[in-house]
All heavy atoms as an XYZ file, in Angstrom:
855
protein
N     319.563     56.656     -0.428
C     320.521     57.132      0.549
C     321.255     55.965      1.192
O     322.425     56.063      1.468
C     319.817     57.989      1.596
C     320.747     58.332      2.711
S     320.776     59.908      3.511
C     320.388     61.128      2.371
N     320.598     54.864      1.499
C     321.281     53.729      2.100
C     320.919     53.535      3.557
O     320.177     54.299      4.156
N     321.489     52.502      4.127
C     321.225     52.138      5.511
C     322.173     52.879      6.443
O     323.378     52.920      6.204
C     321.429     50.619      5.684
O     320.583     49.933      4.766
C     321.126     50.189      7.099
N     321.621     53.440      7.505
C     322.439     54.041      8.567
C     322.369     53.121      9.778
O     321.288     52.870     10.303
C     321.926     55.439      8.939
C     322.408     56.506      7.994
C     321.748     56.737      6.796
C     323.530     57.264      8.278
C     322.195     57.708      5.917
C     323.991     58.241      7.413
C     323.319     58.455      6.234
O     323.765     59.419      5.364
N     323.521     52.613     10.180
C     323.594     51.716     11.326
C     323.732     52.542     12.600
O     324.310     53.629     12.594
C     324.779     50.760     11.177
C     324.645     49.873      9.961
C     325.221     50.229      8.754
C     323.920     48.689     10.027
C     325.089     49.423      7.626
C     323.787     47.877      8.911
C     324.376     48.251      7.709
O     324.233     47.454      6.609
N     323.191     52.015     13.702
C     323.235     52.716     14.983
C     323.792     51.813     16.072
O     323.735     50.595     15.971
C     321.830     53.172     15.390
O     321.324     54.114     14.480
N     324.300     52.446     17.116
C     324.794     51.741     18.293
C     323.743     51.864     19.392
O     323.017     52.854     19.455
C     326.125     52.344     18.751
C     327.186     52.271     17.689
C     327.472     53.354     16.886
C     327.897     51.088     17.478
C     328.441     53.286     15.895
C     328.874     51.012     16.495
C     329.140     52.112     15.700
N     323.674     50.863     20.266
C     322.634     50.856     21.298
C     322.932     51.883     22.389
O     324.089     52.093     22.768
C     322.488     49.460     21.919
O     323.526     49.211     22.841
N     321.878     52.499     22.876
C     321.995     53.478     23.965
C     322.570     52.818     25.221
O     323.331     53.431     25.946
C     320.634     54.108     24.265
C     320.126     55.024     23.175
C     321.011     56.242     22.967
O     321.526     56.801     23.960
O     321.207     56.627     21.802
N     322.201     51.573     25.464
C     322.692     50.867     26.643
C     324.212     50.682     26.576
O     324.920     50.909     27.558
C     322.016     49.510     26.805
C     322.513     48.764     28.037
C     321.822     47.429     28.242
O     320.821     47.127     27.606
N     322.357     46.624     29.136
N     324.741     50.286     25.414
C     326.188     50.087     25.271
C     326.929     51.412     25.462
O     327.991     51.447     26.095
C     326.508     49.495     23.900
N     326.379     52.485     24.948
C     326.993     53.810     25.097
C     326.981     54.220     26.565
O     327.997     54.677     27.108
C     326.261     54.845     24.219
C     326.479     54.494     22.741
C     326.724     56.263     24.530
C     325.511     55.147     21.799
N     325.860     54.016     27.225
C     325.730     54.361     28.641
C     326.715     53.563     29.493
O     327.358     54.111     30.398
C     324.294     54.107     29.097
O     324.154     54.372     30.463
N     326.864     52.273     29.206
C     327.783     51.431     29.974
C     329.237     51.846     29.756
O     330.036     51.818     30.689
C     327.575     49.964     29.608
C     326.257     49.413     30.143
C     325.923     48.020     29.646
O     326.703     47.462     28.820
O     324.887     47.481     30.056
N     329.589     52.253     28.536
C     330.953     52.720     28.261
C     331.229     54.018     29.016
O     332.298     54.190     29.612
C     331.159     52.916     26.762
N     330.267     54.926     29.012
C     330.434     56.191     29.745
C     330.555     55.941     31.244
O     331.370     56.576     31.923
C     329.268     57.131     29.451
C     329.246     57.722     28.040
C     327.925     58.445     27.789
C     330.428     58.643     27.819
N     329.775     54.999     31.750
C     329.838     54.658     33.176
C     331.209     54.078     33.533
O     331.781     54.414     34.564
C     328.718     53.673     33.519
C     328.592     53.441     35.015
O     328.576     54.441     35.771
O     328.519     52.272     35.428
N     331.744     53.231     32.672
C     333.067     52.653     32.911
C     334.134     53.745     32.942
O     335.041     53.715     33.777
C     333.397     51.616     31.841
N     334.021     54.723     32.056
C     334.992     55.824     32.038
C     334.903     56.647     33.318
O     335.922     57.009     33.911
C     334.759     56.716     30.820
N     333.681     56.917     33.762
C     333.506     57.687     35.002
C     334.071     56.926     36.194
O     334.700     57.509     37.073
C     332.026     58.014     35.224
C     331.537     59.187     34.393
C     330.141     59.615     34.818
N     329.118     58.661     34.418
C     328.508     58.655     33.237
N     328.820     59.559     32.333
N     327.591     57.768     32.963
N     333.848     55.610     36.239
C     334.348     54.805     37.358
C     335.878     54.735     37.354
O     336.493     54.682     38.408
C     333.757     53.400     37.301
C     332.311     53.356     37.709
C     331.761     51.954     37.607
C     330.299     51.910     38.031
N     329.722     50.569     37.839
N     336.474     54.709     36.169
C     337.931     54.674     36.079
C     338.532     55.937     36.680
O     339.567     55.896     37.332
C     338.386     54.515     34.615
O     337.892     53.265     34.135
C     339.901     54.537     34.497
N     337.872     57.049     36.439
C     338.324     58.337     36.984
C     337.312     58.774     38.029
O     336.547     59.713     37.821
C     338.431     59.388     35.878
C     339.487     59.059     34.878
N     340.828     59.109     35.175
C     339.407     58.642     33.598
C     341.518     58.752     34.114
N     340.683     58.454     33.153
N     337.285     58.073     39.151
C     336.335     58.352     40.224
C     336.383     59.809     40.658
O     337.289     60.560     40.310
N     335.387     60.204     41.410
C     335.254     61.602     41.822
C     336.525     62.155     42.452
O     336.888     63.297     42.236
C     334.084     61.753     42.781
C     332.753     61.519     42.118
C     331.603     61.611     43.094
O     331.759     62.259     44.148
O     330.558     61.042     42.788
N     337.226     61.371     43.239
C     338.445     61.838     43.885
C     339.558     62.135     42.897
O     340.429     62.956     43.154
N     339.535     61.454     41.743
C     340.587     61.650     40.751
C     340.507     63.027     40.091
O     341.489     63.537     39.606
C     340.487     60.575     39.657
C     340.955     59.218     40.091
S     342.698     59.207     40.508
C     343.415     59.740     38.974
N     339.323     63.619     40.039
C     339.157     64.888     39.343
C     339.745     66.046     40.148
O     340.172     67.042     39.604
C     337.673     65.121     39.009
C     337.230     64.046     38.015
C     337.428     66.500     38.454
C     335.773     64.064     37.674
N     339.828     65.924     41.452
C     340.350     66.991     42.307
C     341.871     66.938     42.322
O     342.481     66.172     43.063
C     339.778     66.859     43.716
C     338.284     67.039     43.751
C     337.751     66.883     45.157
C     336.240     66.988     45.155
N     335.694     66.753     46.478
N     342.494     67.766     41.512
C     343.947     67.753     41.369
C     344.653     68.191     42.645
O     345.839     67.927     42.817
C     344.374     68.658     40.214
N     343.954     68.848     43.545
C     344.595     69.293     44.782
C     344.597     68.219     45.846
O     345.261     68.359     46.862
C     343.885     70.549     45.330
O     342.506     70.222     45.551
C     343.998     71.701     44.354
N     343.865     67.131     45.632
C     343.787     66.053     46.618
C     345.091     65.276     46.698
O     345.847     65.177     45.737
N     345.345     64.689     47.837
C     346.587     63.945     48.035
C     346.610     62.630     47.269
O     347.678     62.062     47.049
C     346.802     63.686     49.525
O     345.740     62.900     50.026
N     345.443     62.140     46.828
C     345.417     60.870     46.100
C     345.384     61.068     44.578
O     345.184     60.126     43.838
C     344.219     60.025     46.546
C     342.899     60.670     46.201
O     342.836     61.863     45.929
N     341.840     59.895     46.227
N     345.598     62.268     44.104
C     345.592     62.551     42.668
C     346.837     61.951     42.019
O     347.958     62.236     42.416
C     345.551     64.064     42.439
C     345.408     64.441     40.989
C     344.208     64.266     40.337
C     346.480     64.968     40.291
C     344.074     64.617     39.002
C     346.356     65.316     38.965
C     345.150     65.151     38.316
N     346.655     61.105     41.026
C     347.753     60.389     40.381
C     347.986     60.941     38.977
O     347.291     60.576     38.033
C     347.425     58.896     40.324
C     348.564     58.061     39.759
O     349.624     58.635     39.414
O     348.390     56.834     39.658
N     348.963     61.820     38.827
C     349.227     62.437     37.526
C     349.838     61.461     36.529
O     349.828     61.724     35.332
C     350.180     63.643     37.681
O     351.399     63.197     38.277
C     349.550     64.724     38.516
N     350.357     60.336     36.976
C     350.980     59.391     36.056
C     349.958     58.646     35.215
O     350.308     58.074     34.186
C     351.836     58.357     36.818
O     350.986     57.588     37.681
C     352.921     59.047     37.624
N     348.697     58.645     35.631
C     347.660     57.927     34.876
C     347.178     58.721     33.674
O     346.595     58.162     32.757
C     346.474     57.601     35.779
C     346.826     56.528     36.776
C     345.702     56.160     37.668
N     344.554     55.696     36.930
C     343.361     55.538     37.471
N     343.175     55.810     38.740
N     342.353     55.102     36.765
N     347.351     60.025     33.650
C     346.839     60.830     32.550
C     345.327     60.873     32.575
O     344.676     60.115     33.284
N     344.757     61.754     31.818
C     343.316     61.927     31.865
C     342.565     61.337     30.694
O     341.351     61.207     30.738
N     343.265     60.977     29.600
C     342.582     60.495     28.404
C     342.346     58.995     28.483
O     343.234     58.235     28.848
C     343.395     60.813     27.154
C     343.506     62.308     26.908
O     342.549     63.024     27.221
O     344.553     62.753     26.409
N     341.117     58.597     28.144
C     340.729     57.191     28.190
C     339.730     56.930     27.071
O     338.806     57.719     26.867
C     340.079     56.875     29.544
C     339.508     55.474     29.730
C     340.632     54.449     29.840
C     338.633     55.427     30.972
N     339.928     55.849     26.328
C     338.959     55.412     25.324
C     338.380     54.084     25.786
O     339.113     53.176     26.172
C     339.621     55.258     23.964
N     337.053     53.983     25.768
C     336.365     52.785     26.222
C     335.549     52.214     25.061
O     334.759     52.935     24.444
C     335.426     53.097     27.411
C     334.700     51.844     27.865
C     336.194     53.723     28.559
N     335.749     50.927     24.766
C     334.967     50.273     23.722
C     333.511     50.207     24.161
O     333.217     49.848     25.301
C     335.505     48.873     23.456
N     332.618     50.565     23.252
C     331.194     50.543     23.572
C     330.512     49.327     22.939
O     329.879     48.546     23.630
C     330.517     51.835     23.106
N     330.670     49.175     21.628
C     329.919     48.121     20.943
C     330.399     47.982     19.505
O     330.870     48.934     18.902
C     328.437     48.502     20.953
C     327.518     47.537     20.271
C     326.059     47.954     20.344
O     325.753     49.162     20.238
O     325.225     47.057     20.509
N     330.237     46.785     18.954
C     330.419     46.535     17.530
C     329.071     46.076     16.974
O     328.383     45.271     17.615
C     331.466     45.457     17.276
S     333.149     45.943     17.725
N     328.697     46.623     15.816
C     327.447     46.224     15.170
C     327.762     45.669     13.787
O     328.734     46.083     13.145
C     326.445     47.400     15.063
C     325.999     47.857     16.440
C     327.003     48.564     14.274
N     326.936     44.734     13.347
C     327.108     44.159     12.011
C     326.703     45.175     10.954
O     325.694     45.865     11.106
C     326.243     42.906     11.867
O     326.690     41.911     12.763
N     327.525     45.272      9.891
C     327.267     46.205      8.799
C     327.507     45.504      7.473
O     328.140     44.441      7.426
C     328.164     47.464      8.901
C     327.867     48.259     10.166
C     329.644     47.099      8.848
N     327.018     46.105      6.408
C     327.239     45.605      5.055
C     327.654     46.769      4.170
O     327.035     47.842      4.218
C     325.949     44.958      4.494
O     325.542     43.907      5.382
C     326.169     44.384      3.117
N     328.697     46.575      3.363
C     329.159     47.624      2.455
C     328.067     47.898      1.422
O     327.547     46.981      0.796
C     330.479     47.211      1.758
C     330.907     48.269      0.757
C     331.572     46.946      2.784
N     327.742     49.169      1.279
C     326.698     49.612      0.357
C     327.203     50.859     -0.365
O     327.579     51.840      0.284
C     325.455     49.964      1.191
C     324.144     49.806      0.487
C     322.981     50.082      1.440
O     322.964     49.508      2.551
O     322.120     50.873      1.065
N     327.265     50.826     -1.685
C     327.788     51.954     -2.471
C     329.197     52.339     -2.021
O     329.536     53.517     -1.943
C     326.854     53.160     -2.405
C     325.500     52.874     -3.006
O     325.404     52.198     -4.030
N     324.455     53.346     -2.361
N     330.007     51.340     -1.694
C     331.389     51.511     -1.223
C     331.484     52.385      0.022
O     332.451     53.121      0.216
C     332.282     52.059     -2.339
C     332.359     51.087     -3.491
O     331.713     51.282     -4.511
N     333.105     50.004     -3.319
N     330.455     52.303      0.872
C     330.423     53.083      2.109
C     329.770     52.277      3.223
O     329.024     51.346      2.974
C     329.602     54.364      1.928
C     330.145     55.329      0.932
C     329.215     56.511      0.788
C     329.744     57.425     -0.301
N     328.844     58.526     -0.569
N     330.050     52.708      4.447
C     329.323     52.270      5.628
C     328.809     53.558      6.269
O     329.595     54.457      6.572
C     330.225     51.513      6.634
C     330.817     50.247      6.013
C     329.464     51.211      7.916
C     329.825     49.138      5.721
N     327.509     53.661      6.436
C     326.913     54.870      7.009
C     326.466     54.585      8.442
O     325.859     53.554      8.719
C     325.739     55.340      6.156
S     326.258     55.851      4.492
N     326.797     55.518      9.328
C     326.585     55.339     10.764
C     325.841     56.538     11.333
O     326.151     57.684     11.003
C     327.941     55.213     11.502
C     328.799     54.105     10.909
C     327.750     55.021     12.992
C     328.360     52.717     11.210
N     324.882     56.250     12.202
C     324.220     57.275     13.000
C     325.000     57.355     14.308
O     324.939     56.449     15.127
C     322.760     56.903     13.248
C     322.007     57.970     13.987
O     322.428     59.117     14.059
N     320.878     57.585     14.553
N     325.776     58.414     14.493
C     326.687     58.520     15.624
C     325.998     59.051     16.871
O     325.101     59.890     16.779
C     327.864     59.434     15.264
C     328.697     58.969     14.075
C     329.716     60.025     13.708
C     329.367     57.649     14.379
N     326.426     58.597     18.042
C     325.841     59.069     19.303
C     326.450     60.405     19.744
O     327.363     60.933     19.102
C     326.217     57.959     20.285
C     327.526     57.463     19.769
C     327.412     57.540     18.265
N     325.967     60.885     20.872
C     326.498     62.066     21.559
C     326.474     63.325     20.701
O     327.335     64.196     20.817
C     327.918     61.802     22.084
C     328.075     60.599     23.022
C     329.530     60.396     23.390
C     327.204     60.759     24.257
N     325.499     63.399     19.791
C     325.313     64.606     18.993
C     326.258     64.759     17.810
O     326.341     65.843     17.231
N     326.960     63.715     17.413
C     327.891     63.830     16.290
C     327.227     63.612     14.929
O     327.881     63.724     13.902
C     329.084     62.880     16.481
C     330.055     63.361     17.511
C     330.058     62.811     18.780
C     330.940     64.385     17.230
C     330.945     63.267     19.749
C     331.829     64.852     18.192
C     331.832     64.291     19.455
N     325.948     63.286     14.888
C     325.207     63.222     13.626
C     325.401     61.941     12.841
O     325.867     60.932     13.353
N     325.035     62.022     11.565
C     325.134     60.886     10.655
C     326.319     61.110      9.719
O     326.498     62.208      9.195
C     323.860     60.749      9.825
C     322.647     60.368     10.640
C     321.436     60.212      9.745
C     320.239     59.743     10.549
N     319.070     59.523      9.695
N     327.109     60.046      9.519
C     328.280     60.134      8.648
C     328.447     58.831      7.878
O     328.109     57.767      8.390
C     329.556     60.398      9.453
C     329.573     61.728     10.116
N     329.981     62.865      9.479
C     329.199     62.108     11.358
C     329.879     63.892     10.303
N     329.401     63.456     11.453
N     328.989     58.946      6.671
C     329.323     57.768      5.875
C     330.838     57.690      5.747
O     331.500     58.699      5.486
C     328.685     57.847      4.497
S     326.883     57.761      4.538
N     331.380     56.502      5.951
C     332.809     56.253      5.816
C     333.040     55.497      4.517
O     332.441     54.445      4.288
C     333.326     55.436      7.000
C     333.063     56.023      8.388
C     333.508     55.040      9.465
C     333.775     57.344      8.549
N     333.880     56.045      3.639
C     334.181     55.378      2.368
C     335.064     54.171      2.619
O     336.006     54.223      3.408
C     334.873     56.350      1.416
O     333.988     57.384      1.055
N     334.736     53.094      1.940
C     335.451     51.828      2.064
C     336.307     51.645      0.807
O     335.863     52.003     -0.285
C     334.436     50.660      2.202
C     333.517     50.884      3.397
C     335.138     49.313      2.292
C     334.207     50.969      4.736
N     337.528     51.109      0.925
C     338.349     50.902     -0.276
C     337.570     50.149     -1.357
O     336.838     49.197     -1.064
C     339.526     50.064      0.240
C     339.615     50.419      1.696
C     338.197     50.650      2.145
N     337.708     50.602     -2.595
C     336.936     50.051     -3.709
C     337.219     48.573     -3.944
O     336.410     47.863     -4.521
C     337.184     50.870     -4.995
C     336.111     50.573     -6.017
C     338.541     50.623     -5.558
C     335.429     51.770     -6.536
N     338.355     48.074     -3.441
C     338.677     46.653     -3.606
C     337.749     45.754     -2.786
O     337.716     44.546     -2.990
C     340.132     46.393     -3.203
O     340.331     46.728     -1.839
N     337.000     46.348     -1.867
C     336.042     45.583     -1.063
C     334.668     45.740     -1.711
O     334.115     46.839     -1.752
C     336.029     46.073      0.393
C     337.420     45.877      1.000
C     334.955     45.352      1.202
C     337.617     46.520      2.335
N     334.117     44.653     -2.259
C     332.874     44.770     -3.026
C     331.650     45.095     -2.171
O     331.595     44.776     -0.977
C     332.726     43.386     -3.674
C     333.573     42.471     -2.883
C     334.634     43.291     -2.220
N     330.675     45.741     -2.816
C     329.393     45.988     -2.165
C     328.790     44.658     -1.754
O     328.969     43.644     -2.407
C     328.455     46.721     -3.121
C     328.891     48.153     -3.347
O     329.392     48.803     -2.449
N     328.701     48.643     -4.557
N     328.099     44.661     -0.619
C     327.497     43.441     -0.092
C     328.394     42.707      0.891
O     327.957     41.747      1.532
N     329.639     43.134      1.021
C     330.562     42.498      1.966
C     330.143     42.814      3.397
O     329.862     43.967      3.731
C     332.011     42.984      1.733
O     332.385     42.669      0.391
C     332.978     42.329      2.708
N     330.088     41.787      4.233
C     329.709     41.962      5.637
C     330.934     42.301      6.470
O     332.047     41.885      6.167
C     329.056     40.693      6.161
N     330.700     43.079      7.504
C     331.759     43.442      8.432
C     331.146     43.922      9.728
O     329.985     43.605     10.033
N     331.916     44.693     10.483
C     331.366     45.276     11.697
C     331.925     46.680     11.876
O     333.038     46.987     11.444
C     331.657     44.408     12.918
C     333.111     44.151     13.201
C     333.288     43.193     14.369
C     334.773     42.906     14.586
N     334.991     42.043     15.732
N     331.117     47.523     12.491
C     331.533     48.876     12.846
C     331.617     48.907     14.367
O     330.674     48.521     15.058
C     330.535     49.903     12.343
N     332.775     49.337     14.873
C     333.007     49.343     16.314
C     333.141     50.774     16.815
O     333.820     51.596     16.191
C     334.265     48.552     16.645
S     334.138     46.803     16.168
N     332.500     51.041     17.938
C     332.476     52.371     18.529
C     333.268     52.387     19.824
O     333.110     51.503     20.668
C     331.029     52.782     18.832
C     330.847     54.101     19.577
C     331.151     55.276     18.661
C     329.428     54.202     20.123
N     334.129     53.384     19.971
C     334.809     53.660     21.233
C     334.451     55.077     21.643
O     334.345     55.967     20.796
C     336.327     53.551     21.090
O     336.708     52.223     20.845
N     334.263     55.278     22.943
C     333.982     56.601     23.484
C     335.287     57.149     24.058
O     335.939     56.492     24.870
C     332.925     56.544     24.607
C     331.670     55.789     24.153
C     332.599     57.944     25.114
C     330.794     56.491     23.182
N     335.667     58.347     23.650
C     336.876     58.995     24.149
C     336.488     59.956     25.266
O     335.514     60.702     25.140
C     337.561     59.762     23.019
S     337.966     58.723     21.601
N     337.249     59.920     26.350
C     336.950     60.771     27.500
C     338.230     61.412     28.021
O     339.329     60.934     27.765
C     336.304     59.976     28.651
O     337.260     59.045     29.175
C     335.055     59.226     28.197
N     338.061     62.491     28.739
C     339.137     63.099     29.509
C     338.640     63.222     30.934
O     337.618     63.862     31.181
C     339.520     64.484     28.944
O     339.963     64.315     27.592
C     340.639     65.116     29.757
N     339.331     62.544     31.851
C     338.930     62.475     33.261
C     337.482     62.026     33.411
O     336.753     62.511     34.251
C     339.184     63.799     33.983
C     340.622     64.197     33.978
C     341.151     65.303     33.397
C     341.720     63.492     34.557
N     342.509     65.320     33.574
C     342.887     64.228     34.285
C     341.830     62.311     35.270
C     344.147     63.807     34.708
C     343.091     61.905     35.688
C     344.219     62.656     35.412
N     337.021     61.133     32.527
C     335.677     60.567     32.614
C     334.598     61.370     31.917
O     333.448     60.972     31.881
N     334.972     62.503     31.323
C     334.002     63.349     30.607
C     334.143     63.067     29.117
O     335.244     63.161     28.562
C     334.274     64.840     30.898
C     334.152     65.101     32.390
C     333.343     65.736     30.090
C     334.716     66.424     32.842
N     333.032     62.716     28.414
C     333.131     62.391     26.984
C     333.591     63.595     26.160
O     333.091     64.702     26.338
C     331.719     61.955     26.602
C     330.832     62.437     27.681
C     331.661     62.612     28.911
N     334.573     63.341     25.287
C     335.104     64.399     24.430
C     335.033     64.050     22.951
O     335.231     64.910     22.104
C     336.578     64.675     24.784
O     337.315     63.458     24.646
C     336.719     65.221     26.197
N     334.779     62.791     22.622
C     334.722     62.381     21.227
C     334.426     60.905     21.104
O     334.220     60.204     22.102
N     334.393     60.449     19.860
C     334.153     59.038     19.577
C     335.078     58.597     18.444
O     335.577     59.413     17.676
C     332.683     58.761     19.187
C     332.282     59.588     17.973
C     331.752     59.012     20.352
C     330.901     59.299     17.458
N     335.283     57.289     18.378
C     336.064     56.694     17.297
C     335.256     55.542     16.725
O     334.743     54.708     17.471
C     337.405     56.180     17.819
C     338.263     55.515     16.759
C     339.578     55.038     17.353
C     340.427     54.338     16.313
N     341.682     53.854     16.893
N     335.138     55.516     15.405
C     334.448     54.425     14.721
C     335.459     53.713     13.837
O     336.180     54.355     13.070
C     333.277     54.951     13.857
C     332.629     53.818     13.084
C     332.253     55.674     14.714
N     335.533     52.396     13.965
C     336.411     51.574     13.137
C     335.555     50.555     12.395
O     334.673     49.943     12.991
C     337.439     50.840     13.994
O     338.243     51.751     14.704
N     335.837     50.393     11.100
C     335.136     49.384     10.305
C     336.102     48.229     10.084
O     337.210     48.421      9.577
C     334.637     49.958      8.969
C     334.013     48.858      8.118
C     333.637     51.090      9.210
N     335.662     47.038     10.507
C     336.490     45.837     10.442
C     335.835     44.852      9.474
O     334.656     44.521      9.623
C     336.629     45.199     11.844
C     337.465     43.928     11.775
C     337.210     46.198     12.834
N     336.616     44.417      8.485
C     336.128     43.433      7.515
C     337.146     42.300      7.452
O     338.350     42.545      7.285
C     335.910     44.074      6.128
C     334.782     45.117      6.232
C     335.600     43.013      5.078
C     334.512     45.888      4.978
N     336.677     41.089      7.640
C     337.527     39.889      7.644
C     338.686     40.031      8.629
O     339.809     39.629      8.362
C     338.035     39.594      6.238
N     338.389     40.636      9.784
C     339.380     40.767     10.835
C     340.381     41.899     10.653
O     341.301     42.049     11.448
N     340.216     42.696      9.602
C     341.139     43.790      9.315
C     340.398     45.118      9.412
O     339.308     45.280      8.849
C     341.737     43.638      7.890
C     342.616     44.819      7.533
C     342.503     42.332      7.775
N     340.986     46.083     10.127
C     340.406     47.419     10.193
C     340.699     48.111      8.869
O     341.860     48.367      8.536
C     340.994     48.234     11.365
O     340.722     47.524     12.578
C     340.392     49.619     11.429
N     339.641     48.402      8.094
C     339.824     48.996      6.770
C     339.685     50.513      6.798
O     340.197     51.201      5.913
C     338.870     48.377      5.723
C     339.200     46.908      5.505
C     337.427     48.564      6.094
N     339.003     51.044      7.798
C     338.889     52.493      7.951
C     338.554     52.780      9.403
O     337.859     52.011     10.060
C     337.838     53.102      6.991
C     336.451     52.632      7.310
C     337.894     54.618      6.986
N     339.097     53.884      9.896
C     338.844     54.303     11.266
C     338.823     55.819     11.276
O     339.684     56.449     10.656
C     339.948     53.769     12.174
O     339.701     54.120     13.508
N     337.827     56.404     11.949
C     337.749     57.865     11.993
C     337.324     58.301     13.376
O     336.498     57.653     14.032
C     336.773     58.410     10.959
C     336.734     59.931     10.959
C     336.048     60.521      9.755
O     335.642     59.821      8.854
N     335.932     61.830      9.748
N     337.885     59.424     13.820
C     337.495     60.009     15.092
C     336.634     61.240     14.841
O     336.749     61.895     13.801
C     338.718     60.403     15.941
O     339.500     61.364     15.222
C     339.570     59.197     16.277
N     335.781     61.520     15.807
C     334.926     62.708     15.782
C     335.071     63.364     17.132
O     334.987     62.688     18.170
C     333.463     62.311     15.526
C     333.263     61.587     14.221
C     333.457     60.214     14.149
C     332.908     62.273     13.076
C     333.276     59.531     12.947
C     332.733     61.598     11.866
C     332.921     60.228     11.807
N     335.309     64.652     17.170
C     335.583     65.312     18.427
C     337.039     65.100     18.793
O     337.898     64.917     17.917
N     337.344     65.081     20.076
C     338.725     64.911     20.547
C     338.937     63.489     21.052
O     338.305     63.064     22.002
C     339.025     65.893     21.676
C     340.435     65.748     22.228
C     340.609     66.572     23.502
C     341.953     66.358     24.126
N     342.143     65.052     24.731
N     339.824     62.774     20.389
C     340.209     61.431     20.810
C     341.713     61.320     20.870
O     342.414     61.972     20.159
C     339.687     60.377     19.840
S     337.964     59.965     20.055
């Protein structure tokens, strides 16, 4: 089956905390006088990048927040055994998590990126 890479619970927790702080409790109350509609509610916060290795032309990830395990196909021009990193961003609306985005970066180039949920 191959290796499934995971992101740390601490990095995920810190990203969620940053999203909540960006949209503090007062921001959620649309009737309040300090509600700023120009900021919009969608925010993506980088959580962590982990080292990965291409295996069977894929990178397999154990995703947080109940999104399960998924494998992302890597272009065949990138040989098996190539090292890279998988980066996780948490997508939120008004500080509430709605999805995640995983990007695979090899030699400084994003070769594949996929969202799960609403981003």
